[in-house]
LOLO-960450 format. One line per field, with one value per residue (C-alpha): x, y, z. Coordinates in nm, 3 decimals. Layout:
% residues N
c1 = c(X:...) .
c2 = c(Y:...) .
c3 = c(Z:...) .
END
This chain:
% residues 362
c1 = c(8.337:8.073:7.944:7.626:7.808:8.038:7.751:7.535:7.824:7.900:7.539:7.482:7.812:7.938:8.292:8.398:8.707:8.674:8.421:8.246:8.406:8.104:8.145:7.769:7.668:7.637:7.730:7.564:7.532:7.753:8.020:8.032:8.060:8.346:8.529:8.522:8.767:8.985:9.096:8.788:8.853:8.658:8.520:8.339:7.966:7.830:7.933:7.902:8.217:8.389:8.293:8.424:8.745:8.823:8.714:8.417:8.208:7.854:7.596:7.249:7.042:6.679:6.401:6.240:5.879:5.662:5.575:5.474:5.169:5.029:4.969:5.230:5.191:5.519:5.480:5.652:5.408:5.612:5.952:6.114:6.464:6.554:6.357:6.151:5.824:5.710:5.491:5.686:5.578:5.387:5.197:5.406:5.447:5.814:6.037:6.403:6.641:6.837:7.208:7.187:7.212:7.016:6.669:6.362:6.136:5.822:5.516:5.217:5.126:4.855:4.657:4.492:4.195:4.061:3.852:4.171:4.336:4.050:4.050:4.430:4.433:4.162:4.315:4.689:4.766:4.596:4.814:4.691:4.739:4.893:5.116:5.319:5.472:5.452:5.819:6.057:6.196:6.247:6.536:6.762:6.698:6.802:7.121:7.203:7.144:7.371:7.642:7.631:7.494:7.268:6.905:6.688:6.316:6.229:6.412:6.378:6.130:5.857:5.898:5.869:5.601:5.696:5.841:5.512:5.314:5.528:5.510:5.131:5.063:5.378:5.631:5.445:5.103:5.218:5.383:5.069:4.859:5.033:4.861:4.551:4.436:4.630:4.374:4.440:4.816:4.759:4.531:4.781:5.073:4.867:4.763:5.120:5.242:4.973:5.065:5.433:5.367:5.127:5.394:5.676:5.480:5.457:5.829:5.959:5.774:6.029:6.331:6.573:6.572:6.839:6.725:6.401:6.475:6.266:6.342:6.226:6.443:6.280:6.565:6.741:7.057:6.874:6.730:6.417:6.111:5.886:5.945:6.046:5.698:5.537:5.771:5.658:5.291:5.266:5.556:5.636:5.317:5.404:5.769:5.682:5.464:5.743:5.997:5.769:5.734:6.112:6.172:5.907:6.078:6.441:6.522:6.792:6.834:6.578:6.736:6.645:6.776:6.735:6.954:7.023:7.076:6.858:6.999:6.673:6.475:6.737:6.609:6.249:6.381:6.590:6.289:6.086:6.350:6.567:6.929:7.092:7.101:7.252:7.388:7.511:7.543:7.852:7.729:7.436:7.661:7.598:7.940:7.981:8.237:7.984:7.704:7.918:7.978:7.623:7.434:7.649:7.361:7.311:7.494:7.566:7.682:7.815:7.959:8.247:8.209:8.161:8.279:8.632:8.666:8.660:8.950:9.222:9.429:9.530:9.169:9.058:9.326:9.233:8.865:8.942:9.161:8.873:8.636:8.892:8.777:8.424:8.563:8.773:8.481:8.268:7.908:8.009:8.048:8.262:8.128:8.034:7.739:7.564:7.610:7.931:7.877:8.033:8.299:8.485:8.753:8.829:9.184:9.042:8.783:9.052:9.258:8.957:8.856:9.212:9.279:8.946:9.019:9.362:9.197:8.922:9.065:9.435) .
c2 = c(5.483:5.608:5.964:5.826:5.605:5.889:6.134:5.893:5.782:6.146:6.242:5.939:5.952:5.622:5.522:5.673:5.736:6.116:6.398:6.491:6.771:6.939:7.305:7.302:7.665:7.819:8.176:8.506:8.597:8.898:8.673:8.470:8.783:8.908:8.576:8.588:8.880:8.720:8.392:8.170:7.916:8.017:7.667:7.675:7.722:7.692:7.640:7.266:7.303:7.476:7.194:6.936:7.135:7.109:6.744:6.801:6.507:6.466:6.646:6.496:6.503:6.608:6.389:6.616:6.589:6.897:6.976:7.341:7.513:7.357:7.523:7.769:8.144:8.245:8.555:8.885:9.170:9.485:9.627:9.970:10.102:10.015:9.705:9.400:9.317:8.956:8.694:8.397:8.033:8.074:8.382:8.640:8.972:9.076:9.349:9.303:9.587:9.537:9.474:9.434:9.096:9.032:8.965:9.081:9.354:9.164:9.360:9.133:8.781:8.554:8.466:8.732:8.541:8.193:8.227:8.302:8.000:7.768:7.883:7.858:7.512:7.375:7.515:7.489:7.250:6.925:6.639:6.393:6.623:6.387:6.669:6.637:6.321:6.414:6.496:6.212:6.155:5.779:5.750:6.016:5.857:5.519:5.673:5.848:5.532:5.333:5.600:5.591:5.945:6.037:6.104:6.369:6.449:6.817:7.143:7.522:7.681:7.418:7.196:7.343:7.405:7.751:7.815:7.749:7.947:8.258:8.218:8.219:8.487:8.699:8.734:8.960:8.814:8.455:8.544:8.721:8.420:8.199:8.408:8.548:8.235:7.930:7.685:7.824:7.780:7.420:7.368:7.503:7.308:6.988:7.024:7.085:6.784:6.567:6.694:6.615:6.268:6.183:6.256:6.106:5.781:5.747:5.813:5.567:5.282:5.306:5.498:5.452:5.787:5.896:6.243:6.428:6.799:7.093:7.458:7.685:8.002:8.085:8.247:8.581:8.704:8.736:8.385:8.204:8.394:8.172:8.035:7.678:7.632:7.742:7.513:7.218:7.312:7.395:7.237:6.924:6.738:6.760:6.685:6.378:6.251:6.308:6.144:5.843:5.814:5.836:5.561:5.337:5.366:5.346:5.714:5.796:6.174:6.445:6.773:7.137:7.456:7.773:8.082:8.281:8.153:7.844:7.743:7.779:7.555:7.284:7.085:7.060:6.981:6.697:6.571:6.559:6.363:6.626:6.510:6.735:7.116:7.387:7.642:7.750:8.121:8.266:8.628:8.518:8.347:7.987:7.843:7.483:7.410:7.512:7.313:6.999:7.009:7.109:6.878:6.569:6.389:6.665:6.658:6.987:7.137:7.490:7.706:7.864:8.242:8.339:8.692:8.561:8.476:8.846:8.923:8.712:8.400:8.477:8.531:8.219:8.007:8.143:8.066:7.710:7.664:7.788:7.512:7.230:7.106:7.051:6.870:6.642:6.568:6.416:6.463:6.781:6.869:7.184:7.434:7.799:7.938:8.051:8.149:8.314:8.693:8.918:9.061:8.728:8.716:8.407:8.379:8.396:8.130:7.908:7.947:7.856:7.554:7.425:7.468:7.313:7.015:6.972:6.990:6.738:6.505:6.536) .
c3 = c(7.167:6.925:6.954:7.111:7.361:7.467:7.512:7.711:7.932:8.009:8.075:8.298:8.486:8.345:8.236:7.903:7.697:7.725:7.726:7.401:7.197:7.044:6.938:6.986:6.947:6.605:6.518:6.438:6.072:6.136:6.284:5.964:5.751:5.969:5.947:5.566:5.590:5.858:5.703:5.701:5.422:5.114:5.065:5.401:5.348:5.703:6.063:6.000:5.788:6.079:6.315:6.069:6.025:6.396:6.419:6.650:6.764:6.636:6.848:6.901:6.584:6.619:6.479:6.213:6.323:6.375:6.737:6.716:6.568:6.249:6.021:6.137:6.100:5.933:5.717:5.642:5.700:5.649:5.564:5.559:5.525:5.885:5.977:5.882:6.060:6.048:6.207:6.340:6.340:6.669:6.553:6.739:6.560:6.571:6.436:6.345:6.271:5.952:5.991:6.368:6.541:6.856:6.987:6.800:6.928:7.029:6.923:6.982:7.092:6.952:7.267:7.484:7.625:7.686:7.370:7.174:7.332:7.244:6.882:6.859:7.019:6.790:6.472:6.535:6.822:6.730:6.865:6.599:6.300:6.039:5.914:6.234:6.091:5.724:5.660:5.581:5.929:5.933:5.689:5.848:6.188:6.053:5.913:6.242:6.441:6.207:6.240:6.621:6.656:6.952:6.854:7.017:7.034:7.083:7.022:7.027:6.970:6.975:7.281:7.629:7.890:8.013:7.667:7.488:7.747:7.693:7.312:7.334:7.597:7.607:7.888:8.130:8.058:8.112:8.444:8.562:8.462:8.718:8.985:8.812:8.626:8.746:8.604:8.257:8.298:8.404:8.103:7.850:7.994:8.012:7.649:7.531:7.729:7.570:7.222:7.270:7.409:7.128:6.865:7.072:7.102:6.726:6.679:6.939:6.771:6.490:6.619:6.908:7.093:7.343:7.453:7.513:7.514:7.639:7.571:7.853:7.878:8.210:8.402:8.409:8.577:8.909:8.894:8.770:8.648:8.862:9.211:9.292:9.442:9.116:8.921:9.130:9.105:8.736:8.551:8.748:8.646:8.277:8.338:8.543:8.258:8.007:8.238:8.287:7.909:7.870:8.125:7.969:7.631:7.739:7.678:7.936:7.906:7.986:7.885:7.953:7.792:7.993:7.989:8.303:8.656:8.720:9.060:9.257:9.021:8.977:9.279:9.150:8.801:8.939:9.135:8.812:8.620:8.447:8.431:8.169:8.171:7.955:7.859:8.208:8.134:8.297:8.289:8.505:8.760:8.654:8.744:8.629:8.901:9.166:9.003:8.977:9.353:9.445:9.206:9.143:8.969:8.712:8.380:8.205:7.878:7.820:8.095:7.897:7.886:7.521:7.608:7.667:7.298:7.207:7.443:7.288:7.354:7.713:7.822:7.635:7.800:8.143:8.086:7.978:8.284:8.501:8.390:8.405:8.750:8.615:8.312:8.528:8.763:8.484:8.369:8.190:7.822:7.795:7.544:7.509:7.701:7.381:7.016:6.896:6.866:6.604:6.836:6.808:6.538:6.331:6.476:6.829:6.754:6.600:6.917:7.132:6.923:6.910:7.282:7.376:7.154:7.314:7.657:7.580:7.316:7.395) .
END
């Protein structure tokens, strides 16, 4: 089977030769620096070389169109001995500590009022902005299609309904808006949906697409940040539109990325057409064996505890044995539940990648 055929058969619960072997998640910069001193081949220049070394299958390639703010806001605004302060592509002011991996400190968000939103929308979120299709996206898509690689529309950080709302307003402010100004939440999500569909429609005229992907990150260890009722009220309308578009254009997979424990919002997601979910974060209690039994129509990727890789071969083997029932049940791509942190040694990662390949490929 081609990489595309294998992925689609797995996601859709159809016959296949085996599950995909992806090694999907990349690594922290500090992890790479550590590996240089632990046996990483000197000719390796990126994690793509690592994936090739272990014979990983091709993961979905993302159509390189521009779905976020245009023009974007990216700029460095300050630096001292300990940190760098910058504006990201969405206009969020952030601070990163030097030499320390992890999330930024979020200092300020670009939208604080409806007037801010209207200015931002008119200047940066025009669906028909020709720059959204300006990069050379057609030729790489043709090459991927010819090579039998799955093709995806949408990726972090630019495609998502809750995701875009939180980028604009900030975490606390966006959650409060669901109750204090629900019409505004509907307006923002409707506009983002329309923007995505406008660009998607231009792409599918020329490219065969297999996946539409939305990044949401709307769950924590205790569960979703909004209720299932709020998901149905606010997010389902946009998702239903996107799902209808996908069906009309033969796009079989509607994918969502959210960390944390999403169990409570899986039913409304399934109702709205979502059929692929990741990364199934183990620390939050998202057990892929449980999900396979509870939601047989849902495909998943991830679910292997990244923390086990720091503990050594025995812990890695035990973690791989734990997820074997989900692998054998189908509709599951075994992979880590997020990026590889810098407490993972190169020998431990080699053990993991080798054992996972033996488990999946044989």
